[in-house]
BALOBA-1460 file (C-alpha; in Angstrom, 3 decimals):
// residues 383
<rec num="1" residu="m" x="0.086" y="-0.037" z="-0.054"/>
<rec num="2" residu="a" x="1.376" y="3.619" z="-0.895"/>
<rec num="3" residu="s" x="-0.280" y="5.170" z="2.001"/>
<rec num="4" residu="s" x="-1.553" y="3.439" z="5.130"/>
<rec num="5" residu="k" x="-4.742" y="4.548" z="6.867"/>
<rec num="6" residu="s" x="-4.888" y="4.797" z="10.735"/>
<rec num="7" residu="e" x="-8.034" y="3.704" z="12.570"/>
<rec num="8" residu="d" x="-9.843" y="7.289" z="12.440"/>
<rec num="9" residu="g" x="-9.471" y="6.971" z="8.425"/>
<rec num="10" residu="v" x="-6.954" y="9.733" z="8.245"/>
<rec num="11" residu="s" x="-3.999" y="9.132" z="6.110"/>
<rec num="12" residu="d" x="-0.260" y="9.261" z="7.093"/>
<rec num="13" residu="s" x="0.235" y="11.710" z="4.119"/>
<rec num="14" residu="q" x="-1.372" y="14.619" z="5.790"/>
<rec num="15" residu="p" x="1.144" y="15.398" z="8.693"/>
<rec num="16" residu="r" x="4.066" y="15.231" z="6.197"/>
<rec num="17" residu="k" x="2.122" y="18.248" z="4.373"/>
<rec num="18" residu="k" x="2.216" y="20.047" z="7.571"/>
<rec num="19" residu="s" x="5.886" y="19.133" z="8.292"/>
<rec num="20" residu="k" x="6.682" y="20.857" z="4.913"/>
<rec num="21" residu="k" x="4.873" y="24.122" z="6.036"/>
<rec num="22" residu="t" x="6.688" y="23.914" z="9.264"/>
<rec num="23" residu="r" x="9.937" y="23.731" z="7.605"/>
<rec num="24" residu="n" x="9.711" y="27.377" z="6.258"/>
<rec num="25" residu="e" x="8.861" y="28.812" z="9.679"/>
<rec num="26" residu="v" x="12.341" y="28.717" z="11.467"/>
<rec num="27" residu="d" x="12.298" y="29.663" z="15.127"/>
<rec num="28" residu="e" x="14.760" y="32.462" z="16.068"/>
<rec num="29" residu="s" x="16.613" y="30.017" z="18.665"/>
<rec num="30" residu="e" x="17.543" y="27.745" z="15.779"/>
<rec num="31" residu="l" x="19.249" y="30.618" z="13.776"/>
<rec num="32" residu="l" x="23.218" y="30.863" z="14.437"/>
<rec num="33" residu="t" x="23.923" y="34.397" z="16.014"/>
<rec num="34" residu="v" x="27.459" y="35.769" z="15.696"/>
<rec num="35" residu="p" x="28.469" y="37.558" z="19.171"/>
<rec num="36" residu="d" x="29.339" y="41.324" z="18.638"/>
<rec num="37" residu="g" x="32.979" y="42.235" z="18.139"/>
<rec num="38" residu="w" x="33.605" y="38.623" z="16.578"/>
<rec num="39" residu="k" x="36.276" y="38.420" z="13.709"/>
<rec num="40" residu="e" x="37.449" y="35.610" z="11.812"/>
<rec num="41" residu="p" x="41.131" y="34.888" z="12.499"/>
<rec num="42" residu="s" x="43.434" y="36.150" z="9.784"/>
<rec num="43" residu="f" x="45.464" y="33.780" z="7.472"/>
<rec num="44" residu="s" x="49.101" y="33.500" z="8.895"/>
<rec num="45" residu="k" x="52.242" y="32.005" z="7.971"/>
<rec num="46" residu="d" x="51.631" y="29.140" z="10.349"/>
<rec num="47" residu="d" x="48.667" y="28.008" z="8.251"/>
<rec num="48" residu="n" x="50.917" y="27.690" z="5.080"/>
<rec num="49" residu="p" x="54.490" y="27.554" z="6.255"/>
<rec num="50" residu="r" x="55.873" y="25.793" z="3.037"/>
<rec num="51" residu="g" x="54.598" y="28.684" z="0.658"/>
<rec num="52" residu="m" x="53.407" y="28.571" z="-2.840"/>
<rec num="53" residu="l" x="54.602" y="25.940" z="-5.367"/>
<rec num="54" residu="e" x="54.395" y="28.038" z="-8.485"/>
<rec num="55" residu="e" x="54.427" y="31.865" z="-9.341"/>
<rec num="56" residu="s" x="51.202" y="33.381" z="-10.706"/>
<rec num="57" residu="s" x="50.798" y="36.815" z="-11.967"/>
<rec num="58" residu="f" x="48.399" y="39.099" z="-13.200"/>
<rec num="59" residu="a" x="48.542" y="42.443" z="-15.385"/>
<rec num="60" residu="t" x="46.135" y="45.161" z="-16.404"/>
<rec num="61" residu="l" x="46.437" y="48.137" z="-18.847"/>
<rec num="62" residu="f" x="45.739" y="51.668" z="-17.576"/>
<rec num="63" residu="p" x="44.604" y="54.813" z="-19.589"/>
<rec num="64" residu="k" x="47.162" y="57.478" z="-20.270"/>
<rec num="65" residu="y" x="45.599" y="60.128" z="-18.077"/>
<rec num="66" residu="r" x="46.246" y="57.679" z="-14.994"/>
<rec num="67" residu="e" x="50.070" y="57.818" z="-15.657"/>
<rec num="68" residu="a" x="50.871" y="61.092" z="-13.610"/>
<rec num="69" residu="y" x="49.002" y="59.774" z="-10.504"/>
<rec num="70" residu="l" x="50.293" y="56.224" z="-10.615"/>
<rec num="71" residu="k" x="53.809" y="57.610" z="-10.603"/>
<rec num="72" residu="e" x="53.221" y="59.424" z="-7.285"/>
<rec num="73" residu="c" x="51.553" y="56.726" z="-5.515"/>
<rec num="74" residu="w" x="53.474" y="53.646" z="-6.885"/>
<rec num="75" residu="q" x="55.851" y="53.667" z="-4.147"/>
<rec num="76" residu="l" x="52.989" y="53.465" z="-1.612"/>
<rec num="77" residu="v" x="51.502" y="50.334" z="-3.527"/>
<rec num="78" residu="e" x="54.931" y="48.364" z="-3.536"/>
<rec num="79" residu="k" x="54.926" y="48.979" z="0.280"/>
<rec num="80" residu="a" x="51.354" y="47.770" z="0.848"/>
<rec num="81" residu="l" x="51.986" y="44.597" z="-1.431"/>
<rec num="82" residu="a" x="55.291" y="44.018" z="0.080"/>
<rec num="83" residu="e" x="53.525" y="43.042" z="3.476"/>
<rec num="84" residu="a" x="51.948" y="40.292" z="1.874"/>
<rec num="85" residu="h" x="55.149" y="39.232" z="-0.168"/>
<rec num="86" residu="i" x="53.786" y="40.181" z="-3.521"/>
<rec num="87" residu="k" x="55.933" y="41.748" z="-6.051"/>
<rec num="88" residu="a" x="54.543" y="44.788" z="-8.449"/>
<rec num="89" residu="s" x="55.791" y="46.538" z="-11.219"/>
<rec num="90" residu="l" x="54.689" y="49.626" z="-13.319"/>
<rec num="91" residu="d" x="55.412" y="49.754" z="-17.005"/>
<rec num="92" residu="l" x="54.966" y="53.109" z="-18.396"/>
<rec num="93" residu="i" x="56.097" y="52.373" z="-21.908"/>
<rec num="94" residu="e" x="53.261" y="49.625" z="-22.289"/>
<rec num="95" residu="g" x="50.939" y="51.178" z="-19.929"/>
<rec num="96" residu="s" x="50.566" y="48.140" z="-17.502"/>
<rec num="97" residu="m" x="50.411" y="47.368" z="-13.965"/>
<rec num="98" residu="t" x="51.780" y="43.665" z="-13.035"/>
<rec num="99" residu="v" x="51.572" y="41.915" z="-9.692"/>
<rec num="100" residu="s" x="53.248" y="38.353" z="-9.000"/>
<rec num="101" residu="t" x="53.929" y="36.200" z="-6.225"/>
<rec num="102" residu="t" x="57.074" y="35.472" z="-4.541"/>
<rec num="103" residu="k" x="58.776" y="32.467" z="-2.632"/>
<rec num="104" residu="k" x="57.920" y="34.134" z="0.654"/>
<rec num="105" residu="t" x="54.280" y="34.361" z="-0.372"/>
<rec num="106" residu="f" x="52.207" y="32.106" z="1.901"/>
<rec num="107" residu="d" x="48.421" y="33.589" z="1.442"/>
<rec num="108" residu="p" x="46.995" y="32.129" z="-1.798"/>
<rec num="109" residu="y" x="44.413" y="34.738" z="-1.708"/>
<rec num="110" residu="a" x="46.788" y="37.671" z="-1.722"/>
<rec num="111" residu="i" x="47.384" y="37.665" z="-5.430"/>
<rec num="112" residu="v" x="43.694" y="38.048" z="-6.209"/>
<rec num="113" residu="r" x="43.508" y="40.791" z="-3.782"/>
<rec num="114" residu="a" x="46.436" y="42.322" z="-5.513"/>
<rec num="115" residu="r" x="44.889" y="41.817" z="-8.802"/>
<rec num="116" residu="d" x="41.837" y="43.868" z="-7.685"/>
<rec num="117" residu="l" x="43.905" y="46.689" z="-6.238"/>
<rec num="118" residu="i" x="45.630" y="47.209" z="-9.451"/>
<rec num="119" residu="k" x="42.248" y="47.157" z="-11.266"/>
<rec num="120" residu="l" x="40.621" y="49.842" z="-9.014"/>
<rec num="121" residu="l" x="43.799" y="52.061" z="-9.741"/>
<rec num="122" residu="a" x="43.298" y="51.664" z="-13.364"/>
<rec num="123" residu="r" x="39.679" y="52.772" z="-12.913"/>
<rec num="124" residu="s" x="40.508" y="56.039" z="-11.268"/>
<rec num="125" residu="v" x="39.677" y="54.994" z="-7.420"/>
<rec num="126" residu="p" x="42.334" y="56.985" z="-5.389"/>
<rec num="127" residu="f" x="45.003" y="54.758" z="-3.633"/>
<rec num="128" residu="e" x="43.531" y="55.615" z="0.072"/>
<rec num="129" residu="q" x="40.442" y="53.695" z="-1.021"/>
<rec num="130" residu="a" x="41.820" y="50.983" z="-3.253"/>
<rec num="131" residu="v" x="44.112" y="49.879" z="-0.309"/>
<rec num="132" residu="r" x="41.272" y="48.817" z="1.732"/>
<rec num="133" residu="i" x="40.938" y="45.811" z="-0.785"/>
<rec num="134" residu="l" x="43.691" y="43.814" z="1.061"/>
<rec num="135" residu="q" x="41.629" y="43.776" z="4.186"/>
<rec num="136" residu="d" x="39.799" y="40.297" z="4.877"/>
<rec num="137" residu="d" x="35.999" y="41.658" z="5.374"/>
<rec num="138" residu="v" x="36.283" y="44.168" z="2.220"/>
<rec num="139" residu="a" x="35.578" y="43.077" z="-1.579"/>
<rec num="140" residu="c" x="35.190" y="44.998" z="-4.756"/>
<rec num="141" residu="d" x="32.860" y="44.770" z="-7.733"/>
<rec num="142" residu="i" x="33.586" y="46.594" z="-11.187"/>
<rec num="143" residu="i" x="30.126" y="46.926" z="-13.091"/>
<rec num="144" residu="k" x="30.311" y="47.278" z="-16.781"/>
<rec num="145" residu="i" x="27.519" y="49.830" z="-17.791"/>
<rec num="146" residu="g" x="28.680" y="50.990" z="-21.159"/>
<rec num="147" residu="t" x="26.890" y="48.394" z="-23.174"/>
<rec num="148" residu="l" x="23.568" y="48.426" z="-21.386"/>
<rec num="149" residu="v" x="22.093" y="51.416" z="-23.144"/>
<rec num="150" residu="r" x="22.517" y="51.936" z="-26.912"/>
<rec num="151" residu="n" x="21.751" y="55.646" z="-27.318"/>
<rec num="152" residu="r" x="25.017" y="57.635" z="-26.030"/>
<rec num="153" residu="e" x="22.910" y="60.870" z="-24.928"/>
<rec num="154" residu="r" x="20.550" y="58.501" z="-23.037"/>
<rec num="155" residu="f" x="23.499" y="56.601" z="-21.351"/>
<rec num="156" residu="v" x="25.026" y="60.050" z="-20.312"/>
<rec num="157" residu="k" x="21.692" y="61.139" z="-18.653"/>
<rec num="158" residu="r" x="20.981" y="57.586" z="-16.742"/>
<rec num="159" residu="r" x="24.634" y="57.837" z="-15.465"/>
<rec num="160" residu="q" x="24.370" y="61.452" z="-14.419"/>
<rec num="161" residu="r" x="21.035" y="60.370" z="-12.741"/>
<rec num="162" residu="l" x="22.933" y="57.806" z="-10.837"/>
<rec num="163" residu="i" x="25.565" y="60.473" z="-9.608"/>
<rec num="164" residu="g" x="22.676" y="63.151" z="-8.814"/>
<rec num="165" residu="p" x="23.068" y="66.796" z="-8.156"/>
<rec num="166" residu="k" x="26.356" y="67.610" z="-6.932"/>
<rec num="167" residu="g" x="26.829" y="63.756" z="-6.149"/>
<rec num="168" residu="s" x="24.056" y="63.710" z="-3.627"/>
<rec num="169" residu="t" x="22.558" y="60.493" z="-4.969"/>
<rec num="170" residu="l" x="25.836" y="58.586" z="-4.804"/>
<rec num="171" residu="k" x="26.700" y="59.975" z="-1.145"/>
<rec num="172" residu="a" x="23.309" y="58.561" z="-0.181"/>
<rec num="173" residu="l" x="24.161" y="55.112" z="-1.533"/>
<rec num="174" residu="e" x="27.330" y="55.008" z="-0.042"/>
<rec num="175" residu="l" x="26.072" y="55.939" z="3.504"/>
<rec num="176" residu="l" x="23.286" y="53.238" z="3.151"/>
<rec num="177" residu="t" x="25.325" y="50.364" z="1.629"/>
<rec num="178" residu="n" x="28.689" y="51.265" z="3.694"/>
<rec num="179" residu="c" x="30.601" y="51.054" z="0.293"/>
<rec num="180" residu="y" x="32.824" y="53.285" z="-1.851"/>
<rec num="181" residu="v" x="31.288" y="53.948" z="-5.125"/>
<rec num="182" residu="m" x="33.075" y="55.541" z="-7.925"/>
<rec num="183" residu="v" x="31.761" y="56.254" z="-11.480"/>
<rec num="184" residu="q" x="34.006" y="56.820" z="-14.249"/>
<rec num="185" residu="g" x="33.487" y="56.188" z="-17.945"/>
<rec num="186" residu="n" x="31.785" y="52.931" z="-18.798"/>
<rec num="187" residu="t" x="32.505" y="51.434" z="-15.354"/>
<rec num="188" residu="v" x="31.095" y="51.748" z="-11.733"/>
<rec num="189" residu="s" x="33.659" y="50.587" z="-9.298"/>
<rec num="190" residu="s" x="32.270" y="49.820" z="-5.805"/>
<rec num="191" residu="l" x="34.456" y="48.700" z="-2.736"/>
<rec num="192" residu="g" x="33.141" y="47.437" z="0.762"/>
<rec num="193" residu="p" x="31.305" y="44.491" z="2.375"/>
<rec num="194" residu="y" x="29.542" y="41.750" z="0.419"/>
<rec num="195" residu="n" x="25.757" y="42.636" z="1.146"/>
<rec num="196" residu="g" x="26.769" y="46.247" z="0.440"/>
<rec num="197" residu="l" x="28.031" y="45.300" z="-2.981"/>
<rec num="198" residu="k" x="24.818" y="43.261" z="-3.958"/>
<rec num="199" residu="e" x="22.750" y="46.440" z="-3.335"/>
<rec num="200" residu="v" x="25.105" y="48.796" z="-5.104"/>
<rec num="201" residu="r" x="25.034" y="46.408" z="-8.227"/>
<rec num="202" residu="k" x="21.213" y="46.354" z="-8.113"/>
<rec num="203" residu="v" x="20.950" y="49.966" z="-7.828"/>
<rec num="204" residu="v" x="23.084" y="50.727" z="-10.608"/>
<rec num="205" residu="m" x="21.486" y="47.940" z="-13.075"/>
<rec num="206" residu="d" x="18.097" y="49.561" z="-12.298"/>
<rec num="207" residu="t" x="19.132" y="52.950" z="-13.150"/>
<rec num="208" residu="m" x="20.569" y="52.115" z="-16.259"/>
<rec num="209" residu="k" x="17.149" y="50.165" z="-16.992"/>
<rec num="210" residu="n" x="15.371" y="53.509" z="-16.341"/>
<rec num="211" residu="v" x="14.232" y="53.105" z="-12.802"/>
<rec num="212" residu="h" x="15.046" y="56.047" z="-10.703"/>
<rec num="213" residu="p" x="17.551" y="55.307" z="-7.947"/>
<rec num="214" residu="i" x="15.643" y="57.269" z="-5.449"/>
<rec num="215" residu="y" x="12.976" y="54.283" z="-5.259"/>
<rec num="216" residu="n" x="15.878" y="51.856" z="-4.314"/>
<rec num="217" residu="i" x="17.225" y="54.205" z="-1.889"/>
<rec num="218" residu="k" x="14.033" y="54.352" z="-0.124"/>
<rec num="219" residu="t" x="13.819" y="50.763" z="0.196"/>
<rec num="220" residu="l" x="17.297" y="50.795" z="1.660"/>
<rec num="221" residu="m" x="16.499" y="53.271" z="4.123"/>
<rec num="222" residu="i" x="13.283" y="51.180" z="5.351"/>
<rec num="223" residu="k" x="15.465" y="47.884" z="5.365"/>
<rec num="224" residu="r" x="17.842" y="49.478" z="7.717"/>
<rec num="225" residu="e" x="15.257" y="50.581" z="10.199"/>
<rec num="226" residu="l" x="13.584" y="47.195" z="10.244"/>
<rec num="227" residu="s" x="16.822" y="45.542" z="10.727"/>
<rec num="228" residu="k" x="17.354" y="47.432" z="14.034"/>
<rec num="229" residu="d" x="14.105" y="45.665" z="15.343"/>
<rec num="230" residu="a" x="14.673" y="42.010" z="16.926"/>
<rec num="231" residu="e" x="11.060" y="40.951" z="16.618"/>
<rec num="232" residu="l" x="11.024" y="41.520" z="12.794"/>
<rec num="233" residu="r" x="14.117" y="39.659" z="12.172"/>
<rec num="234" residu="t" x="12.150" y="36.441" z="11.486"/>
<rec num="235" residu="q" x="9.051" y="37.941" z="9.783"/>
<rec num="236" residu="s" x="8.829" y="39.127" z="5.881"/>
<rec num="237" residu="w" x="9.137" y="42.805" z="5.253"/>
<rec num="238" residu="e" x="7.096" y="42.746" z="2.167"/>
<rec num="239" residu="r" x="4.213" y="44.781" z="3.810"/>
<rec num="240" residu="f" x="6.638" y="47.349" z="4.907"/>
<rec num="241" residu="l" x="8.362" y="47.894" z="1.838"/>
<rec num="242" residu="p" x="6.924" y="50.206" z="-0.833"/>
<rec num="243" residu="k" x="5.639" y="48.870" z="-4.177"/>
<rec num="244" residu="f" x="6.359" y="51.245" z="-7.186"/>
<rec num="245" residu="r" x="4.374" y="50.585" z="-10.071"/>
<rec num="246" residu="h" x="5.692" y="51.176" z="-13.679"/>
<rec num="247" residu="k" x="3.779" y="53.851" z="-15.313"/>
<rec num="248" residu="n" x="4.007" y="53.703" z="-19.250"/>
<rec num="249" residu="l" x="2.795" y="57.022" z="-20.305"/>
<rec num="250" residu="s" x="2.776" y="57.199" z="-24.003"/>
<rec num="251" residu="k" x="2.912" y="60.924" z="-25.767"/>
<rec num="252" residu="r" x="1.386" y="59.379" z="-28.958"/>
<rec num="253" residu="k" x="-1.941" y="61.132" z="-29.335"/>
<rec num="254" residu="e" x="-4.931" y="58.951" z="-30.541"/>
<rec num="255" residu="p" x="-6.277" y="59.346" z="-34.167"/>
<rec num="256" residu="k" x="-9.752" y="61.389" z="-34.478"/>
<rec num="257" residu="k" x="-11.071" y="58.549" z="-36.740"/>
<rec num="258" residu="k" x="-10.371" y="55.081" z="-35.591"/>
<rec num="259" residu="s" x="-10.549" y="52.176" z="-38.118"/>
<rec num="260" residu="v" x="-12.844" y="49.225" z="-36.907"/>
<rec num="261" residu="k" x="-11.752" y="45.938" z="-38.102"/>
<rec num="262" residu="k" x="-14.578" y="43.964" z="-39.566"/>
<rec num="263" residu="e" x="-15.026" y="40.331" z="-38.579"/>
<rec num="264" residu="y" x="-13.181" y="37.835" z="-40.735"/>
<rec num="265" residu="t" x="-15.289" y="35.743" z="-43.026"/>
<rec num="266" residu="p" x="-13.936" y="33.343" z="-45.365"/>
<rec num="267" residu="f" x="-16.534" y="33.949" z="-48.204"/>
<rec num="268" residu="p" x="-15.723" y="36.877" z="-50.625"/>
<rec num="269" residu="p" x="-18.125" y="39.813" z="-50.649"/>
<rec num="270" residu="p" x="-20.897" y="39.723" z="-53.168"/>
<rec num="271" residu="q" x="-20.331" y="41.015" z="-56.650"/>
<rec num="272" residu="p" x="-22.092" y="44.428" z="-57.204"/>
<rec num="273" residu="d" x="-24.796" y="44.751" z="-59.662"/>
<rec num="274" residu="s" x="-24.230" y="46.376" z="-62.919"/>
<rec num="275" residu="k" x="-25.948" y="49.116" z="-64.495"/>
<rec num="276" residu="v" x="-28.061" y="46.953" z="-66.827"/>
<rec num="277" residu="d" x="-29.043" y="44.690" z="-63.696"/>
<rec num="278" residu="q" x="-30.341" y="47.731" z="-61.937"/>
<rec num="279" residu="e" x="-32.131" y="49.178" z="-65.011"/>
<rec num="280" residu="l" x="-33.921" y="45.600" z="-65.100"/>
<rec num="281" residu="a" x="-34.682" y="45.849" z="-61.266"/>
<rec num="282" residu="t" x="-36.380" y="49.225" z="-61.995"/>
<rec num="283" residu="g" x="-37.896" y="48.454" z="-65.329"/>
<rec num="284" residu="e" x="-36.043" y="51.224" z="-67.047"/>
<rec num="285" residu="f" x="-34.361" y="48.960" z="-69.285"/>
<rec num="286" residu="f" x="-37.594" y="48.363" z="-71.394"/>
<rec num="287" residu="l" x="-38.226" y="52.082" z="-71.820"/>
<rec num="288" residu="r" x="-37.625" y="53.874" z="-75.080"/>
<rec num="289" residu="e" x="-34.554" y="55.906" z="-75.532"/>
<rec num="290" residu="s" x="-36.749" y="59.087" z="-75.670"/>
<rec num="291" residu="v" x="-38.504" y="58.385" z="-72.424"/>
<rec num="292" residu="k" x="-34.989" y="57.468" z="-70.864"/>
<rec num="293" residu="k" x="-33.516" y="61.017" z="-72.091"/>
<rec num="294" residu="r" x="-36.742" y="62.848" z="-70.637"/>
<rec num="295" residu="k" x="-36.302" y="61.146" z="-67.255"/>
<rec num="296" residu="r" x="-32.637" y="62.086" z="-67.157"/>
<rec num="297" residu="m" x="-33.217" y="65.704" z="-68.136"/>
<rec num="298" residu="e" x="-35.787" y="65.944" z="-65.230"/>
<rec num="299" residu="e" x="-33.313" y="64.466" z="-62.674"/>
<rec num="300" residu="i" x="-30.818" y="67.012" z="-63.848"/>
<rec num="301" residu="k" x="-33.031" y="69.931" z="-63.718"/>
<rec num="302" residu="v" x="-33.982" y="68.952" z="-60.165"/>
<rec num="303" residu="k" x="-30.474" y="68.955" z="-59.145"/>
<rec num="304" residu="q" x="-29.979" y="72.308" z="-60.694"/>
<rec num="305" residu="a" x="-33.005" y="73.718" z="-58.844"/>
<rec num="306" residu="e" x="-31.522" y="72.621" z="-55.411"/>
<rec num="307" residu="v" x="-28.457" y="74.079" z="-56.188"/>
<rec num="308" residu="l" x="-29.992" y="77.426" z="-57.224"/>
<rec num="309" residu="t" x="-31.981" y="77.816" z="-54.290"/>
<rec num="310" residu="k" x="-28.776" y="77.105" z="-51.927"/>
<rec num="311" residu="k" x="-26.927" y="79.765" z="-53.883"/>
<rec num="312" residu="q" x="-29.869" y="82.223" z="-53.793"/>
<rec num="313" residu="e" x="-29.952" y="82.073" z="-49.833"/>
<rec num="314" residu="q" x="-26.383" y="82.456" z="-49.640"/>
<rec num="315" residu="r" x="-26.803" y="85.650" z="-51.695"/>
<rec num="316" residu="n" x="-29.628" y="86.807" z="-49.566"/>
<rec num="317" residu="k" x="-27.605" y="86.534" z="-46.473"/>
<rec num="318" residu="a" x="-25.681" y="89.614" z="-47.417"/>
<rec num="319" residu="f" x="-29.018" y="91.952" z="-47.465"/>
<rec num="320" residu="v" x="-30.450" y="90.883" z="-44.162"/>
<rec num="321" residu="p" x="-29.784" y="93.893" z="-41.910"/>
<rec num="322" residu="p" x="-28.017" y="93.269" z="-38.732"/>
<rec num="323" residu="k" x="-29.860" y="93.405" z="-35.381"/>
<rec num="324" residu="e" x="-29.264" y="97.008" z="-33.755"/>
<rec num="325" residu="k" x="-28.434" y="97.234" z="-30.390"/>
<rec num="326" residu="p" x="-30.066" y="99.033" z="-27.995"/>
<rec num="327" residu="l" x="-29.361" y="102.676" z="-27.342"/>
<rec num="328" residu="m" x="-27.677" y="103.483" z="-24.027"/>
<rec num="329" residu="k" x="-29.288" y="106.539" z="-22.300"/>
<rec num="330" residu="k" x="-26.845" y="109.407" z="-22.080"/>
<rec num="331" residu="a" x="-25.911" y="110.790" z="-18.603"/>
<rec num="332" residu="a" x="-27.397" y="113.883" z="-17.724"/>
<rec num="333" residu="k" x="-25.048" y="116.456" z="-17.865"/>
<rec num="334" residu="a" x="-24.580" y="119.349" z="-15.268"/>
<rec num="335" residu="p" x="-25.940" y="122.839" z="-16.785"/>
<rec num="336" residu="t" x="-23.225" y="124.858" z="-18.051"/>
<rec num="337" residu="g" x="-24.090" y="128.645" z="-17.646"/>
<rec num="338" residu="q" x="-23.515" y="131.789" z="-15.349"/>
<rec num="339" residu="l" x="-23.403" y="131.287" z="-11.745"/>
<rec num="340" residu="d" x="-26.470" y="132.518" z="-9.682"/>
<rec num="341" residu="i" x="-24.901" y="135.138" z="-7.251"/>
<rec num="342" residu="d" x="-27.823" y="135.790" z="-5.195"/>
<rec num="343" residu="a" x="-28.329" y="132.031" z="-4.345"/>
<rec num="344" residu="i" x="-24.959" y="131.890" z="-3.140"/>
<rec num="345" residu="k" x="-25.438" y="135.035" z="-0.945"/>
<rec num="346" residu="e" x="-28.361" y="133.543" z="0.668"/>
<rec num="347" residu="k" x="-26.650" y="130.367" z="1.580"/>
<rec num="348" residu="v" x="-23.934" y="132.396" z="3.246"/>
<rec num="349" residu="k" x="-26.461" y="134.427" z="5.294"/>
<rec num="350" residu="k" x="-28.073" y="131.098" z="6.318"/>
<rec num="351" residu="a" x="-24.524" y="129.681" z="7.455"/>
<rec num="352" residu="k" x="-24.064" y="132.892" z="9.750"/>
<rec num="353" residu="t" x="-27.470" y="133.026" z="11.270"/>
<rec num="354" residu="k" x="-26.876" y="129.256" z="12.464"/>
<rec num="355" residu="k" x="-23.873" y="130.060" z="14.013"/>
<rec num="356" residu="l" x="-25.174" y="133.078" z="15.950"/>
<rec num="357" residu="g" x="-28.298" y="131.222" z="16.975"/>
<rec num="358" residu="a" x="-30.865" y="133.364" z="15.219"/>
<rec num="359" residu="p" x="-33.909" y="131.704" z="13.547"/>
<rec num="360" residu="p" x="-33.615" y="130.991" z="9.975"/>
<rec num="361" residu="v" x="-34.814" y="133.655" z="7.516"/>
<rec num="362" residu="i" x="-37.326" y="132.079" z="4.998"/>
<rec num="363" residu="p" x="-36.214" y="133.423" z="1.640"/>
<rec num="364" residu="a" x="-39.103" y="134.931" z="-0.419"/>
<rec num="365" residu="p" x="-39.597" y="132.921" z="-3.973"/>
<rec num="366" residu="p" x="-37.872" y="134.486" z="-6.857"/>
<rec num="367" residu="p" x="-40.070" y="136.423" z="-9.202"/>
<rec num="368" residu="d" x="-40.843" y="134.759" z="-12.501"/>
<rec num="369" residu="s" x="-39.397" y="136.520" z="-15.601"/>
<rec num="370" residu="t" x="-42.998" y="137.173" z="-17.035"/>
<rec num="371" residu="t" x="-44.270" y="139.138" z="-13.849"/>
<rec num="372" residu="s" x="-41.011" y="141.269" z="-13.580"/>
<rec num="373" residu="k" x="-41.446" y="142.142" z="-17.324"/>
<rec num="374" residu="k" x="-45.067" y="143.119" z="-16.669"/>
<rec num="375" residu="k" x="-44.179" y="145.365" z="-13.642"/>
<rec num="376" residu="k" x="-41.521" y="147.113" z="-15.618"/>
<rec num="377" residu="s" x="-43.799" y="147.914" z="-18.431"/>
<rec num="378" residu="k" x="-46.434" y="149.267" z="-15.864"/>
<rec num="379" residu="t" x="-43.786" y="151.411" z="-14.523"/>
<rec num="380" residu="k" x="-42.897" y="152.716" z="-17.844"/>
<rec num="381" residu="s" x="-46.553" y="153.374" z="-18.933"/>
<rec num="382" residu="k" x="-47.047" y="155.409" z="-15.380"/>
<rec num="383" residu="g" x="-43.990" y="157.446" z="-16.100"/>
């Protein structure tokens, strides 16, 4: 039997499924914890007293503009590599740097570190940073970005986006990953711990794929804060990390007239009727030629009459008078003429009497012009 059943009728395969689920959920007690301040013991001569059997060497070319700097710092390079018993030579004619093992070399991995050192120096990394590669807990990664983008202008823009304004983006990346990052030409050189180098490579590759580095920097900042919490160590961080959706905004305008595709039919369209078939259907085919001509002339005259009426309407539009705007009432202007001196004098008298406290004098009504003329005529007649 493939699977034996128990007395309750439950198969033995079910607890196996449960055990698979519990395998993923690991207790924190089972995890190996490294004590603070612990370091792996360094490789000494006692670990390899007989040294190396054969000599191995590596060489790299460097550009012309690095020649002056390498001349100045080459003595320091030789001194640093001499501690690991590795010989270094600089060839200015060929433009190359060579490192090779000696009889005294006891660390087999020292030559690999020396090779990385000369590679970093060739990629414009300063000597003070490149010497750190000789330490045990430091590694390097040289990322080639020249072939990731075809268009040169687009490549320069994305590379500048990685550096940021005044190198602010690169500085933020260095602080979050504890790595030194150097962008030079078609490569990005990074130097630091292994976990940091992974993050640097991811950010650089995403930037060249047109993903802004600020998104990755934001996730790194959140991860840094989450790692400080001991409770969240064994939990998934997906609910805390932001999810950035890719927006494909096409600038192409949609056409005004959209062509709609017809449904596919295997049968060809029906053949259109000829003029003879149309005449047979209407019965015109059996009419005489004189009657046919008369019908055609009538149709032509009807069309001409329609065209004439349309033209006449357009011509009549020019003779239609426009609607007149309503006249605005003119504002009443102040009367222009000689000043009434008597009225002014009376106003002055009123003002004086008010100040003195006397009762106001009621002025007599002004005489009409007709009555004054009659009185003058009567005085003249009496005289």
